[in-house]
Every structure is written in C-alpha cells, then in structure tokens.
VEXDREN-2710 file (C-alpha; in Angstrom, 1 decimal):
% VEXDREN-2710
k/r/px/py/pz
1/MET/-8.3/12.1/2.4
2/GLU/-8.8/8.8/0.6
3/GLY/-7.7/5.7/2.4
4/LEU/-4.6/3.5/1.3
5/GLY/-6.8/0.9/-0.6
6/GLY/-8.4/3.6/-2.7
7/HIS/-5.2/5.1/-3.4
8/THR/-3.7/1.9/-4.6
9/ARG/-6.5/1.0/-6.8
10/ILE/-6.2/4.4/-8.5
11/LEU/-2.4/3.8/-8.7
12/ILE/-2.9/0.5/-10.3
13/ASP/-5.7/1.7/-12.8
14/SER/-3.3/4.6/-13.9
15/ILE/-0.4/2.4/-14.3
16/LYS/-2.3/-0.1/-16.4
17/ARG/-3.9/2.5/-18.5
18/LEU/-0.3/4.0/-19.4
19/LEU/1.1/0.4/-20.1
20/ARG/-1.6/0.0/-22.4
21/ARG/-0.9/3.4/-24.3
22/GLY/2.7/2.9/-24.2
23/ALA/2.8/6.4/-22.5
24/LEU/6.4/5.4/-20.8
25/GLY/7.4/8.9/-20.0
26/ASN/4.2/9.8/-17.9
27/LEU/4.6/6.1/-16.5
28/LYS/8.1/6.6/-15.4
29/LYS/7.2/9.9/-13.7
30/ILE/4.5/8.1/-11.7
31/ILE/6.6/5.0/-10.9
32/ASN/9.4/7.3/-9.4
33/LYS/6.8/9.3/-7.3
34/SER/5.3/6.2/-6.1
35/HIS/6.4/4.4/-2.7
36/ALA/8.0/1.1/-3.2
37/ALA/5.6/-0.6/-0.8
38/ASP/2.6/0.6/-3.0
39/LEU/4.5/-0.8/-6.1
40/SER/4.9/-4.1/-4.6
41/VAL/1.0/-4.4/-4.3
42/ILE/0.7/-3.2/-7.9
43/PHE/3.1/-6.1/-9.0
44/ARG/0.5/-8.7/-8.1
45/SER/-1.8/-7.7/-10.7
46/LEU/1.0/-7.2/-13.6
47/SER/2.6/-9.9/-16.0
48/ILE/6.3/-10.6/-15.6
49/ASP/7.0/-8.6/-18.6
50/GLN/5.0/-5.6/-17.2
51/GLN/7.0/-5.9/-13.9
52/LEU/10.4/-6.0/-15.3
53/LYS/9.5/-2.8/-17.4
54/ILE/8.3/-1.0/-14.2
55/PHE/11.2/-2.2/-12.3
56/HIS/13.8/-0.8/-14.7
57/MET/12.0/2.5/-14.8
58/ILE/12.8/3.0/-11.2
59/ASN/15.8/5.4/-10.9
60/GLU/17.1/4.8/-7.4
61/LYS/18.9/1.3/-6.4
62/GLU/17.8/1.7/-3.1
63/LYS/14.1/1.9/-4.2
64/GLN/14.4/-1.1/-6.3
65/GLY/15.9/-3.0/-3.2
66/ILE/13.1/-1.7/-1.1
67/LEU/10.5/-3.2/-3.8
68/LEU/12.2/-6.5/-4.0
69/SER/12.3/-6.8/-0.2
70/GLU/8.4/-6.3/-0.2
71/LEU/7.5/-8.8/-2.9
72/ASP/6.2/-12.4/-2.1
73/LYS/8.5/-15.3/-2.4
74/ASP/7.0/-16.4/-5.9
75/SER/7.1/-12.9/-7.4
76/PHE/10.6/-12.2/-6.0
77/LEU/11.9/-15.5/-7.7
78/ASP/10.3/-14.6/-11.0
79/LEU/11.6/-11.1/-11.1
80/THR/15.2/-11.8/-9.9
81/LYS/15.7/-14.9/-12.4
82/GLU/15.3/-12.3/-15.0
83/MET/18.0/-10.2/-13.8
84/SER/21.7/-10.7/-14.0
85/VAL/24.0/-11.5/-11.0
86/GLN/25.8/-8.1/-11.3
87/ALA/22.4/-6.1/-11.6
88/LEU/21.4/-7.9/-8.2
89/ILE/24.7/-7.1/-6.4
90/ASP/24.5/-3.4/-7.6
91/ILE/20.9/-3.3/-5.9
92/PHE/21.7/-5.4/-2.8
93/GLU/24.4/-3.0/-1.7
94/PHE/21.7/-0.6/-0.8
95/ILE/19.6/-3.0/1.3
96/PRO/20.0/-3.2/5.2
97/SER/21.7/-6.4/6.3
98/ASP/18.8/-8.1/7.9
99/ASP/16.4/-7.7/4.9
100/LEU/19.3/-8.7/2.4
101/ALA/20.0/-12.1/4.4
102/ASP/16.3/-12.9/4.0
103/MET/16.5/-12.1/0.2
104/ILE/19.8/-13.9/-0.4
105/ALA/18.2/-17.1/1.5
106/ARG/15.1/-17.0/-1.1
107/LEU/17.5/-17.2/-4.0
108/PRO/18.7/-20.6/-5.6
109/HIS/21.9/-21.6/-4.0
110/GLU/24.0/-21.1/-7.2
111/THR/22.7/-17.4/-7.6
112/ALA/23.1/-16.8/-3.8
113/ASP/26.8/-18.0/-3.8
114/GLN/27.5/-15.8/-6.9
115/VAL/26.0/-12.6/-5.3
116/LEU/27.8/-13.3/-2.1
117/GLU/31.2/-13.7/-4.0
118/GLY/30.7/-10.6/-5.9
119/MET/29.7/-8.2/-2.9
120/ARG/32.0/-6.3/-0.8
121/LYS/33.7/-8.5/1.6
122/GLU/32.5/-6.6/4.5
123/ASN/28.9/-6.7/3.3
124/SER/29.0/-10.5/2.3
125/GLN/30.7/-11.5/5.8
126/ALA/27.8/-9.7/7.5
127/ILE/25.2/-11.4/5.4
128/GLU/27.0/-14.9/6.0
129/ASP/26.9/-14.3/9.7
130/LEU/23.3/-13.6/9.6
131/LEU/22.4/-16.8/7.6
132/ARG/24.1/-18.9/10.3
133/TYR/21.0/-18.3/12.4
134/ASP/17.5/-19.6/12.1
135/ASP/15.4/-17.0/10.2
136/LYS/12.8/-17.2/12.9
137/THR/15.2/-16.3/15.7
138/ALA/16.5/-13.1/16.9
139/GLY/20.0/-13.8/15.2
140/GLY/18.2/-14.3/11.9
141/ILE/16.2/-10.9/12.0
142/MET/18.8/-8.7/13.9
143/VAL/20.7/-5.7/12.1
144/PRO/24.3/-6.2/12.7
145/ASN/24.8/-2.4/12.1
146/PHE/24.2/-0.6/15.4
147/TYR/26.2/1.9/17.6
148/ALA/28.1/0.8/20.7
149/ILE/30.9/2.6/22.7
150/GLN/32.8/1.7/25.8
151/ALA/31.6/3.0/29.2
152/GLU/35.0/5.0/29.9
153/ASN/34.1/7.6/26.9
154/THR/32.6/10.8/27.6
155/ALA/29.2/12.1/26.3
156/GLN/31.0/14.6/23.8
157/GLU/33.2/11.6/22.5
158/ALA/30.1/9.5/22.0
159/ILE/28.5/12.3/20.0
160/SER/31.6/13.0/17.9
161/SER/32.0/9.4/17.1
162/LEU/28.5/9.0/16.2
163/GLN/28.6/12.0/13.9
164/LYS/32.0/10.8/12.1
165/GLU/31.8/7.2/12.2
166/HIS/28.1/5.8/12.4
167/LYS/26.1/7.8/9.7
168/ASP/24.6/4.6/8.4
169/VAL/23.7/3.0/11.7
170/GLU/20.0/1.9/11.8
171/MET/17.9/3.1/14.5
172/PRO/20.4/5.2/16.4
173/PHE/17.9/6.2/19.2
174/TYR/19.7/4.2/21.8
175/LEU/23.4/4.3/22.6
176/TYR/24.5/0.9/23.6
177/VAL/27.5/0.8/26.0
178/ILE/30.0/-2.2/25.9
179/ASP/33.1/-3.1/27.9
180/GLU/36.7/-4.1/26.8
181/PHE/35.3/-7.6/25.6
182/ASP/32.2/-6.1/23.7
183/ARG/29.8/-7.3/26.3
184/LEU/26.7/-5.3/26.8
185/VAL/27.0/-3.3/30.1
186/GLY/24.4/-0.3/29.8
187/VAL/22.3/1.8/27.5
188/CYS/21.5/5.4/27.3
189/SER/19.0/7.3/25.0
190/LEU/20.1/10.1/22.5
191/ARG/18.3/12.6/24.8
192/GLN/20.5/11.8/27.7
193/LEU/23.4/12.0/25.8
194/VAL/22.7/15.7/24.6
195/VAL/21.4/16.9/28.0
196/VAL/24.3/15.9/30.4
197/LYS/27.6/17.8/30.5
198/PRO/29.8/16.9/27.6
199/GLU/32.5/15.6/29.9
200/THR/30.4/13.2/31.8
201/LEU/31.5/9.7/31.3
202/LEU/28.8/7.2/29.9
203/LYS/29.0/4.9/33.0
204/ASP/27.8/7.8/35.2
205/PHE/24.5/8.3/33.5
206/MET/23.7/5.0/31.7
207/SER/21.2/2.6/32.5
208/VAL/22.4/-0.9/33.6
209/ASN/19.2/-2.6/33.4
210/VAL/19.3/-3.4/29.7
211/LEU/16.5/-5.4/28.2
212/SER/18.4/-7.8/25.9
213/VAL/17.4/-11.0/23.9
214/ARG/19.7/-14.1/22.9
215/THR/20.4/-14.9/19.4
216/ASP/18.4/-18.1/19.7
217/MET/15.4/-16.7/20.9
218/ASP/12.3/-17.1/18.9
219/GLN/11.1/-14.0/16.8
220/GLU/7.7/-14.1/18.6
221/GLU/9.2/-13.9/21.9
222/VAL/11.3/-10.9/20.8
223/ALA/8.1/-9.1/19.4
224/LYS/6.4/-9.8/22.8
225/ILE/9.0/-8.0/24.7
226/VAL/9.4/-5.0/22.5
227/ALA/5.5/-4.6/22.5
228/ARG/5.4/-5.2/26.3
229/TYR/8.0/-2.4/27.2
230/ASP/7.5/0.1/24.4
231/ILE/10.9/0.2/23.3
232/LEU/12.1/1.3/19.9
233/ALA/14.9/-1.4/19.6
234/VAL/16.2/-4.4/21.5
235/PRO/20.0/-5.2/21.7
236/VAL/20.9/-9.0/20.6
237/VAL/23.8/-10.7/22.5
238/ASP/25.2/-14.3/22.1
239/GLU/25.8/-16.8/24.6
240/ASN/28.9/-14.7/26.1
241/HIS/26.6/-11.5/26.5
242/LYS/28.5/-10.0/23.6
243/LEU/26.5/-7.5/21.6
244/VAL/26.0/-8.8/18.1
245/GLY/23.0/-6.7/16.8
246/ILE/19.8/-4.9/17.4
247/ILE/16.1/-5.6/16.4
248/THR/14.3/-2.4/15.5
249/VAL/10.4/-1.6/16.1
250/ASP/9.7/-1.9/12.2
251/ASP/11.2/-5.4/12.3
252/VAL/8.8/-6.4/15.2
253/ILE/5.9/-4.9/13.4
254/ASP/6.6/-7.2/10.4
255/ILE/7.0/-10.3/12.9
256/ILE/3.7/-9.5/14.5
257/ARG/1.9/-9.3/11.2
258/GLU/3.5/-12.3/9.9
259/GLU/2.8/-14.5/13.3
260/ALA/-0.8/-13.3/13.2
261/THR/-1.4/-14.3/9.5
262/GLU/0.4/-17.8/10.1
263/ASP/-2.0/-18.3/13.0
264/ILE/-5.1/-17.4/11.1
265/LEU/-4.2/-19.4/8.2
266/LYS/-3.2/-22.6/10.3
267/MET/-6.3/-22.1/12.6
268/VAL/-8.6/-22.6/9.3
269/GLY/-6.4/-25.2/7.7
270/ALA/-5.1/-23.1/4.7
271/GLY/-1.4/-23.5/5.2
272/GLU/0.8/-20.7/6.4
273/GLU/1.2/-18.4/3.5
274/PHE/-1.4/-15.9/1.7
275/ALA/-3.6/-17.8/-0.7
276/GLU/-3.4/-15.1/-3.2
277/THR/0.5/-15.5/-3.4
278/LYS/0.3/-19.3/-4.2
279/SER/-0.4/-21.1/-7.3
280/ILE/-3.5/-23.4/-7.9
281/LEU/-1.3/-26.4/-7.2
282/GLY/0.5/-25.0/-4.2
283/SER/-3.1/-23.8/-2.7
284/ILE/-4.2/-27.4/-3.2
285/ARG/-1.1/-28.9/-1.8
286/SER/-1.3/-26.8/1.3
287/ARG/-4.9/-27.4/2.2
288/LEU/-5.6/-31.0/1.0
289/PRO/-4.3/-32.6/4.1
290/TRP/-6.1/-30.3/6.6
291/LEU/-9.4/-31.1/4.7
292/PHE/-8.6/-34.6/4.8
293/ALA/-9.2/-34.4/8.6
294/SER/-12.6/-33.2/8.1
295/TRP/-13.3/-35.9/5.3
296/LEU/-12.1/-38.5/7.9
297/GLY/-14.2/-37.2/10.7
298/GLY/-17.2/-37.1/8.4
299/ILE/-16.6/-40.9/7.5
300/MET/-16.4/-41.7/11.3
301/ALA/-19.5/-39.9/12.1
302/PHE/-21.1/-41.5/9.1
303/PHE/-20.3/-45.0/10.8
304/ILE/-21.4/-43.9/14.1
305/ILE/-24.6/-42.7/12.8
306/GLY/-24.8/-46.1/10.9
307/HIS/-24.2/-47.9/14.2
308/PHE/-27.2/-46.5/15.7
309/GLU/-29.5/-47.0/12.5
310/HIS/-31.9/-49.2/14.2
311/ALA/-32.6/-46.2/16.7
312/LEU/-33.1/-43.9/13.8
313/SER/-35.4/-46.3/12.0
314/LYS/-37.7/-46.4/15.0
315/LEU/-37.4/-42.6/15.9
316/ALA/-36.7/-41.0/12.5
317/TYR/-37.1/-37.3/14.2
318/LEU/-33.8/-38.0/16.1
319/ALA/-32.0/-37.3/12.8
320/SER/-33.4/-33.7/12.7
321/PHE/-31.4/-32.6/15.7
322/ILE/-28.0/-33.9/14.6
323/PRO/-26.7/-30.8/12.7
324/ILE/-27.7/-28.4/15.4
325/ILE/-25.9/-30.1/18.1
326/MET/-22.9/-30.8/16.1
327/GLY/-22.8/-27.4/14.9
328/MET/-23.2/-25.8/18.3
329/GLY/-20.5/-28.0/19.8
330/GLY/-18.2/-27.1/16.9
331/ASN/-18.8/-23.3/17.3
332/VAL/-18.0/-23.4/21.1
333/GLY/-14.9/-25.3/20.2
334/THR/-13.5/-23.1/17.7
335/GLN/-14.2/-20.1/20.0
336/SER/-12.5/-21.6/22.8
337/SER/-9.3/-22.7/20.8
338/THR/-9.2/-19.3/19.2
339/ILE/-9.4/-17.5/22.7
340/VAL/-6.8/-19.7/23.9
341/VAL/-4.3/-19.6/20.9
342/ARG/-4.6/-15.8/20.8
343/GLY/-4.1/-15.6/24.5
344/ILE/-0.8/-17.7/24.2
345/ALA/0.3/-15.8/21.3
346/THR/0.0/-12.4/23.0
347/GLY/1.4/-13.5/26.2
348/ARG/-2.0/-12.9/28.0
349/ILE/-2.4/-16.7/28.8
350/ASN/0.5/-18.4/30.5
351/ILE/0.7/-22.1/29.4
352/ARG/1.6/-23.1/33.1
353/ASP/-1.9/-22.3/34.2
354/ILE/-3.4/-25.0/32.2
355/SER/-5.8/-26.1/34.8
356/SER/-7.2/-22.6/35.4
357/VAL/-7.7/-21.8/31.8
358/VAL/-9.3/-25.2/30.9
359/LEU/-11.7/-25.1/33.9
360/LYS/-12.8/-21.5/33.1
361/GLU/-13.5/-22.6/29.5
362/LEU/-15.2/-25.7/30.7
363/ALA/-17.5/-23.7/33.1
364/VAL/-18.2/-21.4/30.0
365/GLY/-19.2/-24.2/27.9
366/PHE/-21.3/-25.9/30.4
367/LEU/-23.5/-22.8/31.1
368/LEU/-23.8/-22.0/27.5
369/GLY/-24.6/-25.5/26.8
370/ALA/-27.3/-25.5/29.8
371/PHE/-28.8/-22.2/28.2
372/TYR/-29.0/-23.6/24.6
373/GLY/-30.0/-27.0/25.7
374/PHE/-33.0/-25.8/27.5
375/LEU/-34.0/-23.7/24.4
376/LEU/-33.6/-26.7/22.1
377/GLY/-35.1/-29.1/24.3
378/THR/-38.2/-26.8/24.8
379/VAL/-38.4/-26.8/20.9
380/ALA/-38.3/-30.6/20.7
381/PHE/-40.7/-31.0/23.2
382/GLY/-43.1/-28.3/21.6
383/LYS/-42.8/-29.9/18.3
384/TYR/-43.3/-33.6/19.2
385/ASN/-44.9/-33.3/22.6
386/ILE/-42.3/-36.0/24.1
387/VAL/-40.8/-34.9/27.6
388/MET/-38.1/-37.6/27.1
389/LEU/-37.0/-36.2/23.7
390/GLY/-36.6/-32.7/25.0
391/LEU/-34.3/-34.2/27.8
392/VAL/-32.3/-36.1/25.4
393/VAL/-31.8/-33.0/23.0
394/GLY/-31.1/-30.6/26.0
395/LEU/-28.5/-33.0/27.5
396/SER/-26.9/-33.7/24.3
397/VAL/-26.5/-30.0/23.6
398/ILE/-25.0/-29.6/27.1
399/SER/-22.6/-32.4/26.7
400/SER/-21.5/-31.4/23.2
401/MET/-20.8/-27.8/24.4
402/THR/-19.2/-28.6/27.3
403/LEU/-16.7/-31.3/25.8
404/ALA/-16.0/-28.9/22.9
405/ALA/-15.1/-26.2/25.4
406/LEU/-12.7/-28.8/27.0
407/VAL/-11.1/-29.9/23.8
408/GLY/-10.9/-26.4/22.4
409/SER/-9.0/-25.3/25.5
410/PHE/-7.1/-28.1/26.5
411/VAL/-5.6/-29.3/23.2
412/PRO/-3.7/-25.9/22.5
413/MET/-2.5/-25.8/26.0
414/VAL/-0.9/-29.1/25.8
415/LEU/0.5/-28.4/22.4
416/ALA/2.0/-25.1/23.7
417/ARG/3.5/-26.9/26.6
418/VAL/5.3/-29.4/24.5
419/HIS/6.4/-26.7/22.1
420/ILE/4.1/-27.4/19.0
421/ASP/2.4/-24.6/17.5
422/PRO/-1.1/-24.4/19.1
423/ALA/-2.9/-22.9/16.1
424/ILE/-2.9/-26.3/14.4
425/ALA/-5.3/-27.5/17.2
426/THR/-8.2/-25.2/15.9
427/GLY/-10.3/-25.4/12.6
428/PRO/-10.7/-28.8/11.1
429/PHE/-9.0/-30.8/14.0
430/VAL/-11.4/-29.1/16.6
431/THR/-14.7/-29.2/14.7
432/THR/-14.0/-32.8/13.4
433/SER/-13.5/-34.1/16.8
434/ILE/-16.3/-32.5/18.4
435/ASP/-18.5/-33.6/15.6
436/ILE/-17.6/-37.3/16.3
437/VAL/-18.0/-36.7/20.0
438/SER/-21.3/-34.9/19.7
439/VAL/-23.0/-37.6/17.5
440/TYR/-21.6/-40.3/19.8
441/PHE/-22.9/-38.9/22.9
442/TYR/-26.3/-37.8/21.3
443/PHE/-27.1/-41.4/20.4
444/GLN/-25.8/-42.8/23.5
445/ILE/-28.2/-40.5/25.7
446/ALA/-31.0/-41.2/23.4
447/MET/-30.5/-45.1/23.8
448/ILE/-30.4/-44.8/27.6
449/LEU/-33.3/-42.3/28.1
450/LEU/-35.6/-43.4/25.1
451/GLY/-35.1/-47.3/26.0
452/LEU/-34.0/-48.0/22.4
END
C-alpha cells in the first residue's frame, strides 16, 4: 500500500488537474471522498480562490469544520475572512468545544464576538468558559462534554443514562463518578460497567485512585501524565476538585507534536512555527534576532583573534587550527544541550538533578576532548614537527569540548529551574558562546606554552 506522502501527492495532482480542466463534477466527488486532514495539506499549495471553490464543494458541515481546524493560522484567517458570520456559525455548531475555542481565539475580535452572539446559548457559554483559560493549559485544551454520574447510582442506571442523555459525549471510555457537589471521587471503565451485576452501586466497584489534572497545569505536563500511565483520557478539575472537563488522547498527540515542533525550531533559532506556514517577512522577523546572536558572537571572536594578532604574525599556522577547535566544541555543546532539553521535555531528566546531569556531560565532554585532542595534536605535530604545538592544539580541543559540554548541559538545566523554556539555550546561543570561549582559550594556551 502506498504511504501517506504518495497518496497525498497523487491527490494534489488530481485536484489541480481537475481544477485546470474545470471538471467540477469529478472534482466534487473526489473532495467528498477525501479525508479533511488530507484536504488541509492540499490547501497549502492552492490559491485562496481555489481553496474557496473546494471548500464550498464539501457537502458535510462537520467535514468543513474539521478542515478549518486542521489549517494553519494564516490559511485559516485567509479562508474565514471570505465567509459570512452566519456561514461560520453553521459550521462551528458541528465542532467539538475544545477545537472550537482554539478556532474562535484565532478570529479577529469583532468577528469572534459576532460568532459567539449568534451561536446557541449553551454552546457559546461553553466556549467562553474555555476561553477564560490560557490556551497552553489543561483548562484551555479540555473538552467540557464528559460523562459523569453520582456514586449512589447503579450500573444499570449509568448505562441507561449514557444511552439516553449522553450520545454526543467525547471519548466515553471512562465513567467519572462525582459526589453531590460535582467533585471527582472515582472512575470506572465501560468494561467494568457491563460485567458487574446491574444492581451494583458505582461506589462499590469504582476506583478511587483517580489520576486528574488541574485547570492551570501546563499542557506539556498533561501530555507526560497521559503518556506515562497509558490512559485514553484524563479528567480536569478546578481548585475545589470539581470536575470541569476531560482531555483525550487525540488532544495529547497534538500537544506532543506541537511541543516537539516548537522545541526543534527554537533550538535552531527559527521561531516557534513551521517556516512553510509563514510569509517571507514573517520568517525574517522570527529568525533575525536569533541569527544576530551568531553575528554578535562572530564579531566578538573577531576582536579576540585581533587581540592576539601579534601571535598569529609570528606563528601563522596557529590560524589553521581555529575552525576545527571551534567546530568540535560547538558540536559537543549542541549535542549536550539537545540531550538535556529532550530529557527535560520527556521527563527522563529531573531538573533537581542538575549536579549529576552536568557532571556526567562534563565527564563525557572531557573524555571526548581527550580522544580528539590527542588525534589533532598528533596531526599538528606530524605536520609541523613541533611538540609544543601538538600540546597546545590537544589541550585546546580538550578545554573547548569540556567547556562546551558544561555550557550545553548547565544552561538548559538552569533555565528549566527558573521556568524558562530550555530550548532557547541551544542552537545559536550555545554555539556562539562556545566559539568565543574556544578561541580565547586556544590563544591563551598558545601564549603560555609557546612563549609568545
């Protein structure tokens, strides 16, 4: 079977060909047979007029809503500004509350207010409640439509209630049990519900050890909990332990993908969003400040080298080893910072273990530096037949790689301790600082050992 990438390419080619031919009948058939997620990928390569034409060919409002939810922010805004408020309201009625809250938050304030006013009162109230929370917290991503029942009910009553009153509940794999004040007191699975005797009270077989999260918990921490305990959904409670929503595994997958993408882009200094979803000006604006760090570091390295210009004039061959010493240090620093940032993100590294993590990376950097320092020192000695030059180069590689490992591991740990995203410590910042330190120590060692 052909992979998703091949399938999507074929679909894109087919839709573009039918658009050129004006074969609207065949195009409409393909559009309505295709998944909305595939159509969202295709939209990136189409003009706004073509997007509108395809969008209006979709028969189901629910599918139109899924497509809108899958679009990046710029494509979403371009498409929705060409639609009437009533058309948006008709589509939004079919979208789950958590996704709808994110979409309304993207709209211009005036349009968002008009949409909320036009929606059914119960729906608009649920959305407004979600919009009160930060969109990166459990409250911002939770679904307020969940199934909960009091502990005094029987298994039969719970099943009957679910069949009659809760048909549209998202992810009804768990039955959440509450007390008379709507506080979460237990949970049971649907499997438990159907295997016990119908007259059994929920409180007699429910599990009271319920994993739950607070509305103000960061979404990344929520994702870690769901992944660690292999659960399909996690309940969300407020400060009074009142059950207010649930977060489902499909939302957690989106969170993990989003957080991983942000970390990767931050680590290379490319902002927080996919470059292909930005305009040229937007890409420049997000990358310019990060590259300025590299530029500034290069200027500082230039002045350091200029300070030791007299040494270079005497021993010009010292300049030939600068790139490799800087490069080896930068590579080790990036490796260490990437390992630490990823470890923190996945929960495998505890930010309280800063000393053990840093010491481990320091030892690794030193041993790697000793190995490559010996190799490069041997090359320097073989080329110029100067023992002290080989020693200078070898010690410089050791110091560069050791300090790089120190900086690469220490800085992300410290930033995480003070609640700053450690991903910003990698990329330009680590490599630039290592370049400066490497050049400085290289010439200091040369001045001492070569008597310059």
